[in-house]
N, C-alpha and C positions, 0 to 999 in steps of 0.2 A: 536766056541768061539768068541765073539764080540771082534773087532779091533777097533784100530784109525778110519780105515775107516766108520766101522759101526756107531761109535760115531758120526762122522760128518755127516752121512745121517740122524741119528735120530735127530740131531740138525734141519737138514733142514727139516725134518717132521714136528718137532714142529713150525717152522717158516711159513711153509705152512699152517698148521693148523691156526694160528693166522691169517693169511692173509685172509683165506676162512671167519673166525670169522668176521674179518673187513668188508669184502664185503656183508655178510649176515647183519650186523648191518646197514650199509649203505641202503642197498636195504628195509630194514622194516621201517627206518627212513623216507625214501621217500614216502613208502606206506603209513604210517600213516599221513604224511604231506597232501598227496594227499586225503585222505579219510576225514581229518577235513576241507579241503578246498573245498571239494566236486568237485574236479578236474579231469575229468576224462582224459584229455590230460597228465596231469602229470602221473596218473595211468598207462596209455599206455606205456609211457616212462620206468616207473619202471619195468614193467613186462619183459622187453628186458633184464635186469640185471640177469635174472634168469639163462640164459645159462653159464655164466661165473661161478656160484656157482655150477652148474652141472659138468663143467669141473674139478673144485677142487676137488668135490667128487670123481671122477674118478681117479685123479692124486693121491689123499692121499690113497684110498682102495688100488691101485695098489701097491705103493710104500710100505704100510704097509704089505702086503702080501709077497711081494718081500723080505723085511727084515726077516720077520719070518722065511720064507723058506729056506733063506741062510746064517742065522747068528746064530741061535737056542740062540735066547736070553733067559735070566731067571730074576726073580724076578721083579724089578721095570720095567725094560725095557720091558718085555714081557707083564706085566699088560698096560703099556703105548699104547704098539701097537695094543693090543688086543681093548684095549678101543677107539684107534684113528680110528677103523673102525666104532664104534659105533658114535663116536663124529661127523665124518663127515657126516655118515647118519641123525643125528640129526641136523645138520645145513643145509644140503640138504632140510630138510623137512620146516624147518623155512624160507626158500627161496621159497619153495612152498606156505607156508600160506601167505606169503608176497605179491606174485602173486594174490592168493585167494582174499585177501583183497583189491587190485587194482580191481579185476572183481566186487567186491561188489561195490566200489566207483563208476565204471562205471554204473552200474546197478542203483545205488540212484540217480546218475546224470540224468538218462535217465527219471526217475519217478518224478524228483523234490523232494523237502523237504518241506513236508506239516505240519511238525511239528520240533521243535529244536531236535538234537540228544539228546537222554537220559545222563542225568548225570553219570549214571552208566557205559555207555559204554565207555565215555572219563576216567573214572576212571579205567576200565578194562583195557584200552589201554595204560594207563600210568604204571599200575601194570606190565602187560606183558612185556612192555618195560623194566621197572626195573630189573624185574627178568632176562630176556635176559642178559642184562648189567652187571648184578651181576654174573650170570654164567661165563659169558666171563671174567669177572676180576679174578675170583676164577682159572680159567683154566690159565690165564696168569701168574697169581702168586704163582700158586701150592699152592692154600690155601684152604683146606677142611673145616675149620672152617666157612669161607666165604660161600661156598657152601651149608653148613648146614642152614645157614641163609634163602637160597632161597627155600629150601626145605619147611620152615614154612609159607611161603606167597602162596602155590598153593589151600589150602582150601579157601582163601579169592577171588581169581580168579573163582575158582567153583560156590561159592555163588553168585558172580556178576554175571557170566552167567545164573544162577537159576533165578535171579530176573528179568534180563531183558528179559528173555524169558516170563516169566509169565507177567510181565507188557505190553509186547507188545501183548501178547494173549488176555489181557483185552483191551487195545487200539483198536485193530480191532475188537472186539465184539461190542465197543461202536460206532466205526465210520467205516463202512464197507471199504468207499474208500481208506482207509489206508492200506489195506491190503497188497499191494506190498511192500510199503515202510516199513511196519512192519515186513514182513517176510524177508527183505534185512537186517533189523537190527539185526533181530534174527540170520540170518548166520553169520552175521559181528562177533556179540559175539562169536558165536562158534569158528571162526578161532581165535580170540584173545585167548579163553579159551583153545584151543588145542595148541597154541604158548606158553602159560604160562607151559603146560605140557611138552612139549620139553626143556624149559629152566630148568625145574625140572629133566628132565632125564639128561641132560649136567652136571648139578651141581652133580647128583649120581655119574656119570662117573668121575668127580675131585675127589670125596670122595674114590671112588675105586682106581684110578691110585697112590693117594699120601698117604693114610692111610691103603690101601690093604683091606678094608672092604667093602664087596658087599652089598649096601642097597637096591637094586632093589628087587621088589616083595614083599615087607615087610608089604603089608596092614594088619592091625590088629595084627601084630607081630612086631613091630617096635623094632630094637636094642636099646641098652642104648644110650641116647641122643635124641631119637626121630626122627632118620633119616629115617623113613619109607615112601614110596610112599603112598599117598593117596588111599583109596578104589574107587575113581571115574575114575581111567585109564581105557582104553579099556583093554576088556579081553585078546586080541591077539594082536601081531604084524600085522596080516594081518587088523584087524579092525582099529587098529591106521593109518595105511598107507590109508585105504579108507576114513577116515574122512579128511585126510590131503589132497587128491588128489582129491576127490569128485568135479567133475565140477557141481558147483550150478547155472550156467547160465541158462537162460531159454530157 
């Protein structure tokens, strides 16, 4: 049965999750700043931040498993601990995606900038960052209503990614020397779209923790309130991990 010691450890775990979220947020902001500035040196420095995020993931995972095994939590406490495992994994993947954005920045810097960045790419970056910040806010304030607002934004991220990909294909067809640049823009958009997916996943976990409703895997059959996940999600966890971790460098 949970005790005062358990309550204290649960509080510490929440604090560690918040710290991890802040670390990922700082890494993502640095990655986006380097991307916009086409700054390869800043991108290299940002990649180094990923180790601390991986360490947070290990600490949270180990602590959550230990608390479940030794305290037999129930109801809301059990939901939080189960979700904490997924929250840490989602945050770690956003750290990976931030590192991937830095690798795209290095690649873009190496080929030069033959044309301005597409407006849609900047819009997608702003949207993905907004979704992630909103998910963190919903988690910090235990606010499932705020989390539902994030779910509604994911379709726009998908649409921007599709538009960027199509526009770049057409640009490459018109101007062959831009092929490397165009491909890097496509890869960058894909990373940003995946980031938006993970922000959506974080929001779904907030809804689960604080309302008790599991709204994951609800494509085509959304529960009342429309909190279903979009159909464009990867079919399996393995596929999602592959998209996150794939090394797209030449």
